[in-house]
N, CA, C and O atoms as CSV, one atom per row, in Angstrom:
chain,resi,resn,atom,element,x,y,z
A,1,MET,N,N,-100.481,154.816,104.066
A,1,MET,CA,C,-101.730,154.506,103.390
A,1,MET,C,C,-102.858,154.556,104.424
A,1,MET,O,O,-102.730,154.052,105.540
A,2,ASP,N,N,-103.945,155.168,104.024
A,2,ASP,CA,C,-105.131,155.271,104.879
A,2,ASP,C,C,-106.003,154.033,104.651
A,2,ASP,O,O,-106.401,153.747,103.522
A,3,TYR,N,N,-106.293,153.312,105.719
A,3,TYR,CA,C,-107.058,152.067,105.616
A,3,TYR,C,C,-108.556,152.253,105.867
A,3,TYR,O,O,-109.283,151.265,105.965
A,4,SER,N,N,-109.031,153.489,105.974
A,4,SER,CA,C,-110.453,153.711,106.278
A,4,SER,C,C,-111.359,153.109,105.200
A,4,SER,O,O,-112.429,152.590,105.517
A,5,SER,N,N,-110.948,153.171,103.949
A,5,SER,CA,C,-111.753,152.573,102.877
A,5,SER,C,C,-111.792,151.052,103.002
A,5,SER,O,O,-112.785,150.418,102.646
A,6,THR,N,N,-110.713,150.479,103.508
A,6,THR,CA,C,-110.648,149.033,103.703
A,6,THR,C,C,-111.652,148.599,104.767
A,6,THR,O,O,-112.344,147.594,104.610
A,7,TYR,N,N,-111.722,149.370,105.851
A,7,TYR,CA,C,-112.696,149.053,106.904
A,7,TYR,C,C,-114.126,149.235,106.401
A,7,TYR,O,O,-115.028,148.492,106.788
A,8,LYS,N,N,-114.325,150.229,105.537
A,8,LYS,CA,C,-115.646,150.434,104.933
A,8,LYS,C,C,-115.983,149.236,104.039
A,8,LYS,O,O,-117.114,148.751,104.059
A,9,LEU,N,N,-115.025,148.764,103.267
A,9,LEU,CA,C,-115.229,147.588,102.418
A,9,LEU,C,C,-115.568,146.367,103.273
A,9,LEU,O,O,-116.469,145.601,102.933
A,10,ALA,N,N,-114.852,146.187,104.373
A,10,ALA,CA,C,-115.134,145.055,105.274
A,10,ALA,C,C,-116.566,145.131,105.788
A,10,ALA,O,O,-117.253,144.112,105.859
A,11,GLN,N,N,-117.018,146.322,106.146
A,11,GLN,CA,C,-118.399,146.474,106.621
A,11,GLN,C,C,-119.383,146.217,105.486
A,11,GLN,O,O,-120.423,145.592,105.695
A,12,ASP,N,N,-119.063,146.691,104.295
A,12,ASP,CA,C,-119.931,146.447,103.135
A,12,ASP,C,C,-120.053,144.942,102.866
A,12,ASP,O,O,-121.125,144.456,102.507
A,13,ILE,N,N,-118.965,144.222,103.039
A,13,ILE,CA,C,-119.008,142.764,102.858
A,13,ILE,C,C,-119.933,142.147,103.893
A,13,ILE,O,O,-120.786,141.325,103.560
A,14,ARG,N,N,-119.763,142.548,105.164
A,14,ARG,CA,C,-120.626,142.009,106.228
A,14,ARG,C,C,-122.087,142.382,106.028
A,14,ARG,O,O,-122.975,141.653,106.470
A,15,ASP,N,N,-122.349,143.505,105.369
A,15,ASP,CA,C,-123.723,143.950,105.111
A,15,ASP,C,C,-124.316,143.340,103.843
A,15,ASP,O,O,-125.510,143.480,103.581
A,16,SER,N,N,-123.483,142.667,103.063
A,16,SER,CA,C,-123.959,142.128,101.784
A,16,SER,C,C,-124.908,140.953,101.984
A,16,SER,O,O,-124.840,140.239,102.985
A,17,GLU,N,N,-125.777,140.775,101.025
A,17,GLU,CA,C,-126.723,139.651,101.059
A,17,GLU,C,C,-125.982,138.319,101.008
A,17,GLU,O,O,-126.384,137.354,101.657
A,18,GLU,N,N,-124.898,138.270,100.233
A,18,GLU,CA,C,-124.115,137.036,100.135
A,18,GLU,C,C,-123.570,136.623,101.501
A,18,GLU,O,O,-123.644,135.455,101.883
A,19,TYR,N,N,-123.023,137.595,102.228
A,19,TYR,CA,C,-122.462,137.287,103.544
A,19,TYR,C,C,-123.555,136.901,104.531
A,19,TYR,O,O,-123.425,135.911,105.250
A,20,LYS,N,N,-124.619,137.670,104.565
A,20,LYS,CA,C,-125.704,137.399,105.530
A,20,LYS,C,C,-126.302,136.014,105.302
A,20,LYS,O,O,-126.526,135.267,106.255
A,21,THR,N,N,-126.558,135.673,104.055
A,21,THR,CA,C,-127.122,134.361,103.737
A,21,THR,C,C,-126.159,133.260,104.163
A,21,THR,O,O,-126.554,132.290,104.812
A,22,TYR,N,N,-124.887,133.421,103.789
A,22,TYR,CA,C,-123.872,132.438,104.153
A,22,TYR,C,C,-123.780,132.278,105.671
A,22,TYR,O,O,-123.782,131.159,106.182
A,23,HIS,N,N,-123.699,133.385,106.376
A,23,HIS,CA,C,-123.524,133.355,107.827
A,23,HIS,C,C,-124.717,132.688,108.519
A,23,HIS,O,O,-124.536,131.877,109.427
A,24,ASP,N,N,-125.930,133.029,108.092
A,24,ASP,CA,C,-127.133,132.427,108.683
A,24,ASP,C,C,-127.182,130.923,108.432
A,24,ASP,O,O,-127.450,130.143,109.346
A,25,LEU,N,N,-126.921,130.521,107.190
A,25,LEU,CA,C,-126.949,129.095,106.856
A,25,LEU,C,C,-125.814,128.344,107.551
A,25,LEU,O,O,-125.984,127.190,107.944
A,26,LYS,N,N,-124.674,128.984,107.702
A,26,LYS,CA,C,-123.532,128.338,108.367
A,26,LYS,C,C,-123.890,127.981,109.805
A,26,LYS,O,O,-123.604,126.875,110.264
A,27,LYS,N,N,-124.517,128.917,110.516
A,27,LYS,CA,C,-124.925,128.654,111.904
A,27,LYS,C,C,-125.837,127.446,111.979
A,27,LYS,O,O,-125.666,126.577,112.834
A,28,GLU,N,N,-126.804,127.397,111.081
A,28,GLU,CA,C,-127.788,126.310,111.065
A,28,GLU,C,C,-127.127,124.968,110.732
A,28,GLU,O,O,-127.339,123.980,111.436
A,29,VAL,N,N,-126.349,124.933,109.691
A,29,VAL,CA,C,-125.764,123.686,109.197
A,29,VAL,C,C,-124.681,123.160,110.136
A,29,VAL,O,O,-124.622,121.961,110.405
A,30,MET,N,N,-123.840,124.036,110.627
A,30,MET,CA,C,-122.721,123.607,111.464
A,30,MET,C,C,-123.153,123.233,112.883
A,30,MET,O,O,-122.353,122.701,113.653
A,31,ALA,N,N,-124.386,123.503,113.225
A,31,ALA,CA,C,-124.891,123.113,114.549
A,31,ALA,C,C,-124.972,121.593,114.667
A,31,ALA,O,O,-124.902,121.048,115.769
A,32,ASP,N,N,-125.121,120.912,113.535
A,32,ASP,CA,C,-125.150,119.445,113.521
A,32,ASP,C,C,-123.715,118.935,113.391
A,32,ASP,O,O,-123.058,119.160,112.374
A,33,GLU,N,N,-123.232,118.240,114.437
A,33,GLU,CA,C,-121.832,117.803,114.463
A,33,GLU,C,C,-121.470,116.868,113.316
A,33,GLU,O,O,-120.372,116.955,112.768
A,34,THR,N,N,-122.376,115.986,112.954
A,34,THR,CA,C,-122.100,115.050,111.860
A,34,THR,C,C,-121.954,115.797,110.546
A,34,THR,O,O,-121.025,115.544,109.779
A,35,THR,N,N,-122.865,116.710,110.291
A,35,THR,CA,C,-122.804,117.504,109.065
A,35,THR,C,C,-121.538,118.349,109.043
A,35,THR,O,O,-120.875,118.445,108.010
A,36,ALA,N,N,-121.200,118.958,110.167
A,36,ALA,CA,C,-119.990,119.782,110.247
A,36,ALA,C,C,-118.747,118.942,109.934
A,36,ALA,O,O,-117.852,119.398,109.222
A,37,ALA,N,N,-118.694,117.720,110.465
A,37,ALA,CA,C,-117.561,116.830,110.205
A,37,ALA,C,C,-117.508,116.440,108.729
A,37,ALA,O,O,-116.427,116.379,108.142
A,38,LEU,N,N,-118.656,116.180,108.134
A,38,LEU,CA,C,-118.693,115.835,106.712
A,38,LEU,C,C,-118.237,117.002,105.845
A,38,LEU,O,O,-117.519,116.810,104.863
A,39,ILE,N,N,-118.649,118.200,106.205
A,39,ILE,CA,C,-118.238,119.384,105.445
A,39,ILE,C,C,-116.728,119.580,105.572
A,39,ILE,O,O,-116.064,119.923,104.594
A,40,LYS,N,N,-116.191,119.367,106.752
A,40,LYS,CA,C,-114.734,119.482,106.952
A,40,LYS,C,C,-113.997,118.472,106.068
A,40,LYS,O,O,-113.006,118.817,105.424
A,41,GLU,N,N,-114.474,117.241,106.036
A,41,GLU,CA,C,-113.856,116.211,105.198
A,41,GLU,C,C,-114.026,116.544,103.713
A,41,GLU,O,O,-113.098,116.360,102.926
A,42,TYR,N,N,-115.200,117.029,103.331
A,42,TYR,CA,C,-115.494,117.439,101.960
A,42,TYR,C,C,-114.478,118.488,101.506
A,42,TYR,O,O,-113.910,118.381,100.419
A,43,ARG,N,N,-114.255,119.496,102.343
A,43,ARG,CA,C,-113.321,120.570,101.997
A,43,ARG,C,C,-111.885,120.049,101.897
A,43,ARG,O,O,-111.142,120.430,100.993
A,44,LYS,N,N,-111.507,119.185,102.823
A,44,LYS,CA,C,-110.157,118.620,102.816
A,44,LYS,C,C,-109.912,117.834,101.521
A,44,LYS,O,O,-108.872,117.986,100.879
A,45,LEU,N,N,-110.872,117.005,101.154
A,45,LEU,CA,C,-110.740,116.221,99.924
A,45,LEU,C,C,-110.758,117.116,98.700
A,45,LEU,O,O,-110.016,116.885,97.745
A,46,GLN,N,N,-111.606,118.140,98.725
A,46,GLN,CA,C,-111.703,119.071,97.609
A,46,GLN,C,C,-110.349,119.750,97.361
A,46,GLN,O,O,-109.900,119.841,96.219
A,47,VAL,N,N,-109.712,120.216,98.416
A,47,VAL,CA,C,-108.412,120.868,98.291
A,47,VAL,C,C,-107.367,119.880,97.778
A,47,VAL,O,O,-106.563,120.224,96.912
A,48,SER,N,N,-107.372,118.675,98.298
A,48,SER,CA,C,-106.416,117.654,97.881
A,48,SER,C,C,-106.558,117.351,96.389
A,48,SER,O,O,-105.562,117.263,95.670
A,49,ILE,N,N,-107.779,117.196,95.938
A,49,ILE,CA,C,-108.039,116.904,94.524
A,49,ILE,C,C,-107.643,118.096,93.648
A,49,ILE,O,O,-107.046,117.918,92.586
A,50,GLN,N,N,-107.973,119.304,94.092
A,50,GLN,CA,C,-107.623,120.503,93.327
A,50,GLN,C,C,-106.105,120.703,93.256
A,50,GLN,O,O,-105.573,121.081,92.213
A,51,MET,N,N,-105.419,120.449,94.361
A,51,MET,CA,C,-103.960,120.602,94.375
A,51,MET,C,C,-103.309,119.603,93.426
A,51,MET,O,O,-102.355,119.943,92.726
A,52,ALA,N,N,-103.815,118.382,93.398
A,52,ALA,CA,C,-103.276,117.383,92.476
A,52,ALA,C,C,-103.491,117.843,91.029
A,52,ALA,O,O,-102.590,117.737,90.198
A,53,ALA,N,N,-104.677,118.349,90.741
A,53,ALA,CA,C,-104.980,118.811,89.388
A,53,ALA,C,C,-104.082,119.987,88.996
A,53,ALA,O,O,-103.597,120.052,87.866
A,54,MET,N,N,-103.864,120.912,89.929
A,54,MET,CA,C,-103.030,122.080,89.634
A,54,MET,C,C,-101.570,121.700,89.414
A,54,MET,O,O,-100.849,122.375,88.679
A,55,SER,N,N,-101.140,120.624,90.051
A,55,SER,CA,C,-99.750,120.200,89.885
A,55,SER,C,C,-99.585,119.219,88.734
A,55,SER,O,O,-98.486,118.723,88.484
A,56,GLY,N,N,-100.686,118.937,88.032
A,56,GLY,CA,C,-100.624,118.050,86.884
A,56,GLY,C,C,-100.589,116.578,87.229
A,56,GLY,O,O,-100.297,115.742,86.374
A,57,GLN,N,N,-100.883,116.258,88.464
A,57,GLN,CA,C,-100.893,114.864,88.896
A,57,GLN,C,C,-102.329,114.363,88.983
A,57,GLN,O,O,-103.272,115.134,89.161
A,58,ALA,N,N,-102.462,113.059,88.853
A,58,ALA,CA,C,-103.779,112.448,89.048
A,58,ALA,C,C,-104.042,112.370,90.547
A,58,ALA,O,O,-103.166,111.996,91.326
A,59,SER,N,N,-105.252,112.726,90.933
A,59,SER,CA,C,-105.588,112.633,92.353
A,59,SER,C,C,-105.861,111.173,92.710
A,59,SER,O,O,-106.168,110.348,91.849
A,60,ASP,N,N,-105.744,110.887,93.976
A,60,ASP,CA,C,-105.949,109.549,94.492
A,60,ASP,C,C,-107.382,109.087,94.184
A,60,ASP,O,O,-108.343,109.797,94.482
A,61,ALA,N,N,-107.517,107.907,93.593
A,61,ALA,CA,C,-108.835,107.386,93.217
A,61,ALA,C,C,-109.736,107.219,94.439
A,61,ALA,O,O,-110.937,107.480,94.373
A,62,GLU,N,N,-109.151,106.786,95.549
A,62,GLU,CA,C,-109.945,106.625,96.771
A,62,GLU,C,C,-110.467,107.977,97.259
A,62,GLU,O,O,-111.613,108.079,97.698
A,63,ASP,N,N,-109.624,109.017,97.183
A,63,ASP,CA,C,-110.054,110.369,97.564
A,63,ASP,C,C,-111.191,110.847,96.657
A,63,ASP,O,O,-112.163,111.440,97.125
A,64,GLN,N,N,-111.058,110.585,95.364
A,64,GLN,CA,C,-112.109,110.996,94.429
A,64,GLN,C,C,-113.424,110.288,94.740
A,64,GLN,O,O,-114.491,110.901,94.708
A,65,GLN,N,N,-113.339,109.012,95.036
A,65,GLN,CA,C,-114.543,108.248,95.348
A,65,GLN,C,C,-115.179,108.749,96.646
A,65,GLN,O,O,-116.398,108.907,96.717
A,66,ARG,N,N,-114.365,108.999,97.667
A,66,ARG,CA,C,-114.877,109.517,98.930
A,66,ARG,C,C,-115.485,110.901,98.736
A,66,ARG,O,O,-116.540,111.204,99.293
A,67,PHE,N,N,-114.815,111.744,97.940
A,67,PHE,CA,C,-115.316,113.085,97.669
A,67,PHE,C,C,-116.671,113.023,96.972
A,67,PHE,O,O,-117.596,113.757,97.321
A,68,SER,N,N,-116.774,112.150,95.998
A,68,SER,CA,C,-118.029,111.980,95.276
A,68,SER,C,C,-119.153,111.530,96.211
A,68,SER,O,O,-120.264,112.056,96.155
A,69,GLY,N,N,-118.856,110.564,97.060
A,69,GLY,CA,C,-119.857,110.065,97.988
A,69,GLY,C,C,-120.299,111.108,98.992
A,69,GLY,O,O,-121.490,111.261,99.262
A,70,ILE,N,N,-119.323,111.833,99.552
A,70,ILE,CA,C,-119.651,112.887,100.521
A,70,ILE,C,C,-120.418,114.015,99.837
A,70,ILE,O,O,-121.362,114.559,100.411
A,71,SER,N,N,-120.023,114.368,98.621
A,71,SER,CA,C,-120.730,115.412,97.866
A,71,SER,C,C,-122.188,115.045,97.669
A,71,SER,O,O,-123.084,115.858,97.897
A,72,THR,N,N,-122.417,113.809,97.242
A,72,THR,CA,C,-123.786,113.342,97.016
A,72,THR,C,C,-124.594,113.427,98.303
A,72,THR,O,O,-125.736,113.886,98.302
A,73,LEU,N,N,-123.998,112.984,99.391
A,73,LEU,CA,C,-124.678,113.015,100.684
A,73,LEU,C,C,-124.989,114.447,101.119
A,73,LEU,O,O,-126.112,114.745,101.524
A,74,LEU,N,N,-123.997,115.325,101.034
A,74,LEU,CA,C,-124.198,116.706,101.473
A,74,LEU,C,C,-125.205,117.449,100.610
A,74,LEU,O,O,-126.085,118.136,101.128
A,75,PHE,N,N,-125.078,117.315,99.302
A,75,PHE,CA,C,-125.967,118.056,98.406
A,75,PHE,C,C,-127.379,117.475,98.363
A,75,PHE,O,O,-128.280,118.082,97.785
A,76,SER,N,N,-127.577,116.305,98.970
A,76,SER,CA,C,-128.935,115.744,99.033
A,76,SER,C,C,-129.761,116.397,100.137
A,76,SER,O,O,-130.985,116.269,100.158
A,77,LYS,N,N,-129.098,117.092,101.045
A,77,LYS,CA,C,-129.788,117.805,102.124
A,77,LYS,C,C,-129.987,119.255,101.676
A,77,LYS,O,O,-129.007,119.970,101.472
A,78,PRO,N,N,-131.233,119.698,101.520
A,78,PRO,CA,C,-131.476,121.053,100.988
A,78,PRO,C,C,-130.754,122.167,101.745
A,78,PRO,O,O,-130.208,123.079,101.124
A,79,GLU,N,N,-130.745,122.104,103.085
A,79,GLU,CA,C,-130.121,123.187,103.845
A,79,GLU,C,C,-128.596,123.191,103.665
A,79,GLU,O,O,-127.974,124.253,103.654
A,80,VAL,N,N,-128.000,122.009,103.523
A,80,VAL,CA,C,-126.557,121.928,103.314
A,80,VAL,C,C,-126.221,122.379,101.893
A,80,VAL,O,O,-125.241,123.089,101.672
A,81,SER,N,N,-127.030,121.966,100.954
A,81,SER,CA,C,-126.835,122.394,99.563
A,81,SER,C,C,-126.912,123.917,99.464
A,81,SER,O,O,-126.079,124.542,98.808
A,82,GLN,N,N,-127.908,124.509,100.113
A,82,GLN,CA,C,-128.039,125.972,100.111
A,82,GLN,C,C,-126.812,126.627,100.737
A,82,GLN,O,O,-126.313,127.633,100.232
A,83,PHE,N,N,-126.327,126.050,101.841
A,83,PHE,CA,C,-125.151,126.589,102.513
A,83,PHE,C,C,-123.933,126.546,101.591
A,83,PHE,O,O,-123.241,127.552,101.433
A,84,LEU,N,N,-123.669,125.395,100.988
A,84,LEU,CA,C,-122.490,125.252,100.132
A,84,LEU,C,C,-122.577,126.174,98.913
A,84,LEU,O,O,-121.572,126.749,98.495
A,85,LEU,N,N,-123.763,126.312,98.350
A,85,LEU,CA,C,-123.937,127.219,97.212
A,85,LEU,C,C,-123.773,128.673,97.636
A,85,LEU,O,O,-123.207,129.478,96.896
A,86,SER,N,N,-124.271,129.014,98.837
A,86,SER,CA,C,-124.097,130.390,99.323
A,86,SER,C,C,-122.629,130.672,99.594
A,86,SER,O,O,-122.160,131.790,99.381
A,87,GLU,N,N,-121.897,129.661,100.064
A,87,GLU,CA,C,-120.466,129.807,100.291
A,87,GLU,C,C,-119.748,130.073,98.969
A,87,GLU,O,O,-118.849,130.912,98.906
A,88,MET,N,N,-120.141,129.365,97.925
A,88,MET,CA,C,-119.539,129.574,96.605
A,88,MET,C,C,-119.817,130.988,96.090
A,88,MET,O,O,-118.941,131.627,95.507
A,89,ARG,N,N,-121.048,131.472,96.312
A,89,ARG,CA,C,-121.385,132.832,95.868
A,89,ARG,C,C,-120.554,133.870,96.628
A,89,ARG,O,O,-120.068,134.831,96.032
A,90,LEU,N,N,-120.390,133.679,97.932
A,90,LEU,CA,C,-119.584,134.613,98.720
A,90,LEU,C,C,-118.125,134.556,98.273
A,90,LEU,O,O,-117.476,135.593,98.142
A,91,GLN,N,N,-117.611,133.361,98.042
A,91,GLN,CA,C,-116.234,133.221,97.574
A,91,GLN,C,C,-116.043,133.911,96.224
A,91,GLN,O,O,-115.004,134.529,95.989
A,92,GLN,N,N,-117.023,133.812,95.343
A,92,GLN,CA,C,-116.928,134.472,94.041
A,92,GLN,C,C,-116.912,135.989,94.208
A,92,GLN,O,O,-116.137,136.682,93.548
A,93,ALA,N,N,-117.763,136.502,95.087
A,93,ALA,CA,C,-117.783,137.946,95.342
A,93,ALA,C,C,-116.433,138.408,95.894
A,93,ALA,O,O,-115.916,139.448,95.484
A,94,LEU,N,N,-115.864,137.639,96.820
A,94,LEU,CA,C,-114.558,137.993,97.388
A,94,LEU,C,C,-113.457,137.904,96.335
A,94,LEU,O,O,-112.539,138.724,96.327
A,95,ALA,N,N,-113.542,136.921,95.455
A,95,ALA,CA,C,-112.563,136.799,94.363
A,95,ALA,C,C,-112.662,138.003,93.430
A,95,ALA,O,O,-111.642,138.516,92.969
A,96,ASP,N,N,-113.876,138.452,93.151
A,96,ASP,CA,C,-114.067,139.632,92.301
A,96,ASP,C,C,-113.437,140.867,92.948
A,96,ASP,O,O,-112.774,141.659,92.278
A,97,ILE,N,N,-113.653,141.021,94.261
A,97,ILE,CA,C,-113.072,142.158,94.992
A,97,ILE,C,C,-111.552,142.084,94.945
A,97,ILE,O,O,-110.881,143.083,94.686
A,98,PHE,N,N,-111.014,140.892,95.197
A,98,PHE,CA,C,-109.561,140.704,95.174
A,98,PHE,C,C,-108.995,141.059,93.801
A,98,PHE,O,O,-107.945,141.696,93.707
A,99,LYS,N,N,-109.675,140.658,92.757
A,99,LYS,CA,C,-109.234,140.952,91.392
A,99,LYS,C,C,-109.205,142.467,91.149
A,99,LYS,O,O,-108.255,142.993,90.568
A,100,ILE,N,N,-110.243,143.150,91.595
A,100,ILE,CA,C,-110.306,144.610,91.424
A,100,ILE,C,C,-109.149,145.291,92.158
A,100,ILE,O,O,-108.507,146.193,91.620
A,101,VAL,N,N,-108.894,144.854,93.384
A,101,VAL,CA,C,-107.835,145.461,94.192
A,101,VAL,C,C,-106.461,145.186,93.585
A,101,VAL,O,O,-105.635,146.094,93.492
A,102,THR,N,N,-106.212,143.957,93.174
A,102,THR,CA,C,-104.890,143.651,92.603
A,102,THR,C,C,-104.683,144.353,91.264
A,102,THR,O,O,-103.567,144.759,90.939
A,103,GLU,N,N,-105.756,144.496,90.488
A,103,GLU,CA,C,-105.635,145.243,89.230
A,103,GLU,C,C,-105.329,146.707,89.505
A,103,GLU,O,O,-104.532,147.322,88.795
A,104,ALA,N,N,-105.967,147.274,90.544
A,104,ALA,CA,C,-105.723,148.673,90.890
A,104,ALA,C,C,-104.268,148.893,91.294
A,104,ALA,O,O,-103.695,149.953,91.041
A,105,ALA,N,N,-103.683,147.888,91.920
A,105,ALA,CA,C,-102.287,147.977,92.353
A,105,ALA,C,C,-101.329,147.527,91.258
A,105,ALA,O,O,-100.112,147.560,91.439
A,106,ASP,N,N,-101.880,147.104,90.119
A,106,ASP,CA,C,-101.090,146.598,89.006
A,106,ASP,C,C,-100.172,145.470,89.459
A,106,ASP,O,O,-98.980,145.444,89.153
A,107,VAL,N,N,-100.773,144.533,90.204
A,107,VAL,CA,C,-100.043,143.386,90.741
A,107,VAL,C,C,-100.586,142.124,90.086
A,107,VAL,O,O,-101.791,141.875,90.094
A,108,ASP,N,N,-99.680,141.330,89.518
A,108,ASP,CA,C,-100.071,140.060,88.933
A,108,ASP,C,C,-99.863,138.990,89.993
A,108,ASP,O,O,-98.728,138.664,90.341
A,109,MET,N,N,-100.958,138.446,90.504
A,109,MET,CA,C,-100.873,137.431,91.559
A,109,MET,C,C,-100.707,136.028,90.995
A,109,MET,O,O,-100.597,135.065,91.754
A,110,GLY,N,N,-100.688,135.902,89.676
A,110,GLY,CA,C,-100.487,134.593,89.063
A,110,GLY,C,C,-101.653,133.649,89.281
A,110,GLY,O,O,-101.471,132.432,89.317
A,111,ILE,N,N,-102.846,134.199,89.427
A,111,ILE,CA,C,-104.026,133.379,89.655
A,111,ILE,C,C,-104.666,133.064,88.309
A,111,ILE,O,O,-105.006,133.979,87.559
A,112,PRO,N,N,-104.834,131.773,87.992
A,112,PRO,CA,C,-105.439,131.397,86.710
A,112,PRO,C,C,-106.824,132.030,86.548
A,112,PRO,O,O,-107.632,132.025,87.476
A,113,GLY,N,N,-107.080,132.565,85.372
A,113,GLY,CA,C,-108.387,133.147,85.087
A,113,GLY,C,C,-108.534,134.563,85.605
A,113,GLY,O,O,-109.587,135.172,85.415
A,114,ALA,N,N,-107.511,135.111,86.254
A,114,ALA,CA,C,-107.617,136.457,86.818
A,114,ALA,C,C,-106.891,137.500,85.971
A,114,ALA,O,O,-106.684,138.633,86.407
A,115,GLU,N,N,-106.509,137.109,84.763
A,115,GLU,CA,C,-105.804,138.064,83.903
A,115,GLU,C,C,-106.766,139.159,83.504
A,115,GLU,O,O,-107.929,138.901,83.192
A,116,GLY,N,N,-106.275,140.375,83.517
A,116,GLY,CA,C,-107.154,141.501,83.237
A,116,GLY,C,C,-106.849,142.241,82.010
A,116,GLY,O,O,-107.535,143.210,81.686
């Protein structure tokens, strides 16, 4: 298989507005150690809560409360809110690309909502 198109896709991703916005905001936001630590904790709690939901279990109430508090704190800062939203947009674009590629290969990855 020739991977030249894959490298072109990687460059197209790096050239995209979604990536550039995310990358610029990431540099700015992560420069603050406290904010970076909060974002790391936010992501850890987010994954924990999502994994519990996917397995049909109730997530830990303390984790939910901490996640809610950290979310409120992070999203109250405009630059952090912009960063997190830009990250979501980039993730959505990457999910769309992944869906197109897996459909082209006729591969069912078992991802909810990705049925074609």
